[in-house]
N, C-alpha and C positions, 0 to 999 in steps of 0.2 A: 244436465239435471236429468234425473230418473222420475218418469212418469207411468202412471198405470192406467190403462183402459179395460174395463170389463164389459163382455159381450156374449151373446149367444151364438154369434155369426163367427166363422173362421175368415180371417182376414189376412189376406197377402200384402195389401198396402192399403193405407187408409184414403179415404176421400170425403169430401164435403157432401154427404147425404144424410136425409132424414132418418133416424134411427126407427126400428119396427117395435123395439121396447115399449110396453103400455105404459110403464112408470117414468118415461122419459117425456120432457116437455121440449127436447132440443128440437130446433127449427130447420136444419140442415145446413146452417150457417155456422161452420166452425165444428173441430172434432174436440170431444170431451174427454178429459183425464182429470185423475186425482193426483197429488203428490204425496199423499199418504196411504199406503198400501193397506195398513191394517183398518183404518176407517173405510177405505173403499171396499174393502172385503166384506166388512160388517154391513155398509149400506147398499153396495151393489152386488155383491159375490152370490148372495142367495139367489138372485134371478138371472145368473150368467154361468155360461160353460167354460168361459176361458177368460183369463186374465193376461193382457199383453202388457209386458215389460218392456219400455220404450225409453228412448233417450230423446231429450229436446234439442235440436241442434241448432235452433234459431239464437238470435241474440237476446239474452235476458234484459237487456237496457230497452228493449222494445215491446216489454210486457206491460200493459196496464194493470197496476195492482191496486186492486179494491180494497185488499186487507180482510178485514172482518164483514165487509159489505158485499152485498150481490147485485148491487145496480148503482146506475148514476145518470144524472142529468147531463146533457150536452155540454152545459155550462160550467161542468166540474164538481158539483155537489153529490157526494156518495151518499147512499140510502140504502135500507134494507127493505125489500121489495114487500114482504110480508106486512112491516108496520105500515106502509102506504096503502095496502089493502085494508087493514084494519081500520086505520084513520078513516078511509073512505066509506068504509062500511058505517061507522059511527056517526059521520056527516050526513051519509044517505038517510039514516033513521031519523036525523033531526030536521031532516029537509034543508040542509045547507048544501052549498056546492061543493062538489068533489075536487080534490087537488090531482093533478096530472100524474100520471104513472111515470117512473123514471123512463128515460130514452134507451138507455142501454141495460138490458136485463141479462145477466151472466147465464142463467139457465135456459134463456130461450130468445136467442140473439134474432132480432127482426134483420131483413135485408137491408134496411136504412142505417141501423145501429152496426152492422157488419161492414157496410161501406164506408160510414163514417170512422170507423176504428182503422180502416186500411188507409184511408185518406189522412189519416192523423198520424200515420208511419207506425202503428203497432202490428205485431206479429199474434198477438193473443192477449188474453184478458184472464186474470187470476183473481179469485177473491173467496169468500165463505169460509175465511179461516177463523176459527175459534175453538172453544171448548166443547165438550161432550160430543154429540151425535152430529154436529157440524162437519161435513167432509169437504174439505179445501179443493177446489174445482179449477181448472186450467182448460180453457177453452181456446185451442190453436187454430188460428185462422186459415192457414194453408198447410197442406199435407207434407210439403217438402221440407218443414221444420220437425219430421217424426222418422225416427228410425227405429223399427222393431228389434230387440235384443233378444227376447225371450217370450214363449207362449207357454202359460200355465193351464193346464186342464184342471178345471175346479171339480 
């Protein structure tokens, strides 16, 4: 599967590190790619110097596929994190008890979520597939599942 990573840094090999980009929420657990070059270029290209065209060499059967969603609870319920935040704001304004945020949030994996995904046998997590400006994201948990094919200077 061909995947794309946009960055200001020249990368010889990928590692699980917290990115320096101000717009990124990534926590340093997992390495982020998109499966859609055009949407990735539109969303991330303006803030990047390079696009890394890579090959995902892990088993696609071991990808947790959230589809259009970007988060989930450990019990398996998929959710859109922005909807939870919006719901909680409304509940807060009414003085109601807020609902728990999802356990696994694609854009900012916690150590707990990262460890849970690895324990469940996943090598990556995919989501945010949708229409319009939404850019599909693939967070690969281990750098040995990534092979750099080409570097494009933007």
